[in-house]
N, C-alpha and C positions, 0 to 999 in steps of 0.2 A: 461599450461596456468596460471592459477593464483587460489589461495586458499583464501578463505575469512572467518572469524572467529567471532563467538558471544558466549560470556559466558552467562548462563541462571543460576542464583541462588534462590532457594527458601528453605525456613526452616520452619518448624513446629513452631509453637507459642504455648506456655504453656498454657494449660486449653482446648485446642481444642481436638474435639474426630475424629482422622484420621480415626479410623475403622467404624464409621457411617457416613463419609463423611462430618463431620463439622470441617472442616478446610478451613483455607484463601488459595485463589488462588493466592493472591499477590506474585509477585517475582520480580526480576530485569534482565535487558539484559544489557550486558556490550561490548561495542564495542571498541576494539583497547587499551583497559585497561584503556581508559578515561572517556567516556562518559555512563553515567549510565540513563536507562530508565526505570520508572516503568511500570510493566506489570503486568497484572491480565487475568484471564479468564474472557469472554464476560457476562455483567451481563444477556444477552439474553439466555444464555447457563448454566451458574452456579448463583443460586439465590443470594440474598443478604442475610446476611452479607458476605459471604464466596467469591464473586467477588468484586472487586473494580471499581467502574464506571468511577474514574479519572485517572485510569491508560489505557495505550495502550494495548488493547487484539489482539491476532494473527491474528484475521478476519481484524482488522483496519489496522495492519502490513504489512500484504498482498497487500491489496488495496493502501498502501501507497507505498509500493514497486514499482508497476506498474505503478503508477502514477509518481513518482519521476523518475523512470528510462527512461519512454517516454519522460518527461518534458527536463531530460539532454539531449536525443538524438535530441530531437525539436530545443532545443536553439543552439546546435552545428551545425545542417543542415541549420537554419535560417541565421546564422553568415556566414557559409559557401558559401551561395547564396545569400550574401551582405545585408541581413536585419538585423536591429538593433531592438533586443526585449528589452524593459525597464521594464516590468513586465510580470508574468505568474502566473495565480492562477488557480487552479483546484480543484472543490467540486466532488473527485472521490468517486463512489459509487459500492459497492461489492453485489450482489445478491445471498443470500445463499440459496439451493432448496434441497431437498432430491431426487437423481436420480432414475431410474428405478432397480437399483441394490439394493437399500436400503440405500446407503451412502449419507449422507449429505457433499455438497460441494459448492464451491463459482464457479457460472456457469457462472456470467458474471462480468465484471466489466468496468462500464461505467466513462469514461474520460469526464470532462465537462470544457476544460481549457479556461480561458480568458486571451487573448494574449494583450499586450500593444505594440505598435512598435513605434519606435523613431519618424518615418515619416508616410505619407499617409500609413492605412492598406492595404497589398496587395490584390490582386485579389483572391477570394473563393478558386479556383482551385490550386493557389500555396499554400495556407496554406493546403489545403487536401493533397497535395505531400508531402509537410513537415511532416504531420501527416502520412501519408502512411509510409514513409520512417523510421520515428522515430519508428513506431510499428514494421517494419521488422528488426529492427536494436537492438531493445531492447532485454537485455539478459532475463529480467525478463519473458517478454512476450513469450519468446521463450523456456521458461522452464516450461511452465503451460498448461494446457487444456482447461481452463476457456477462453471463448469467452472474447475479449476487444475490446470494439468500442470508438470511439470519437465523442460524442454528438455536433453539433454545437451549438453556444449559440448565 
C-alpha cells in the first residue's frame, strides 16, 4: 500500500533536571522534510512550565487527524454526488477517560462540521449518508477503537 513518515525531535535544555522530571516536553514534528509543527505534552497531563500550551499535543493531533480524514472523504463524496461545497469547518472534540483496565484513552471523538454549499443545502438524509460513507472510508477511523460520531449543528 503506502508508508507515511513523521520525524519527531526533542532535545534536553540546559539547566533542566531530567532525572527529577523537570524538563520541557516541547518538541517538533516534521513532515516530508518541510513542514515543522511545534508540539508538546498537553498541559492537562504535564504541568507548566514543562508543557507548552501554544504547541500541538498528541491528543489534539489525534482528534485533528480523525476530523481531517473525515472531511477529506466528505468533500470527495459530496463532489461525486454533484454537490458543490464552498466551506467546511469542524470544531471536533476528543474525550479522554480511564477504562476499566485502568488505561487512559480517547474514547470518543465528536465531529461537529458546519458545511456551506454553493447552492441550496441538500436534505439532511443526503448529508447524513455522505457522513456515513465518509466515516466508513476514513483510514484513521478504521485504525482506532474510539467511537467517532458526527453531531449535527
